[in-house]
N, C-alpha and C positions, 0 to 999 in steps of 0.2 A: 287829669289828673287832679281827685278833691285836696285839701291843704292836710287832712291830717288821714293815714293810711287806715289806720282805728279810731275810733272814738270808745272811749266807753262810760258811760252813765249811772252811779250811785244815786242809787232815791235815800235822803238824807231827810224824809221828813216826822215830825214829828208829830202826833195826837194830841190834846189835851186826855191828861188820867185821868183813866174811865172809860174810854173810849168806847166803842163796840166793839172796832175792828183794830188790827195792831199796827204798829210801826216801824219802819226801820232803822228809824234815829232811834227807838229806845233799844235799838240791839245792838248800837254801836255802830253804828257804819259809816257816818263821820269820819274815826277814828280810821275804819279801814280802807274808804275811801283815802285819807292822806298817807298809807301806811303804800295801797295801789303808787299812787302819786309818786310817791319815796324811788320803789323799786323802779318804776319806768324809767327815770330821771339818770338813777344806779346804773341803771341795762344801758342805757342812752339810748333811749328807745322815742323821748319827747321830741317836741319841735315838726315842725312840717316838714310831710312828708312820714312822721313816724304816730303819734297811737298822743292823745289827750285823753287827759282824767279827768272828770265831770263830777260837778256838785246836778242833783236833780230835784225838782220836787217829789213829790206822789207819780210813782207810777202808776198806780192803784195795781197790782196785782199783792199787796201786801199780805193775804195769809199765807202768801210762797216764802214770805221772807226772809231777810234780808237781798232786798235784791238790787242785783245790773244788769244791762245790757248793751252787747255792746257791735256796735255798725261800721263796718256794712253789712253787716252779716245780719245782723238782729236777733246776735243771738239772747236768750234770758238764760240769767243766771242766778242761784241760790246761791250763798257761801254759810260756814257757821266762823271764821275764825283766817289769820294772819295766811295759814299754810296751804286754806283753800283760795285766796287771791292770789297764791305765791304760785300757784300750779295756773291760775285764768291769765296772770300775766307774761309770766313765762311759753307753756305752750299755745294757749292765742293768742295774744297780744306782740309775741316775738314772731314765738315761727307758727301762727295762722293753722292752728291747730283746735279746733272747741274742744272744750273739758266738758267728756256725758255725760260725764257720773254729776256735775253739777247743774246741767241745765236744766229748767223747769219746765 
């Protein structure tokens, strides 16, 4: 058994102002990551055998962002707001059912 059942990584990379590519960090991804982390704890999913919410540097899918990826399934998501991430947390992280409408 792995230490965590699921692991979600949120890109929080911030490119310089005027960069030619977008960056997840300029879309509020750090605040969304914090929201996901809080919800995972509130739902009792955090810790050994559960779910880990992590920050990632650039995941290099900038034009599809903001992005997050869930392992071990390797499901890539884009999201707009806390409601989208709530659906990822409850449906995928808690119940094991990927959210089709948010998949990249």
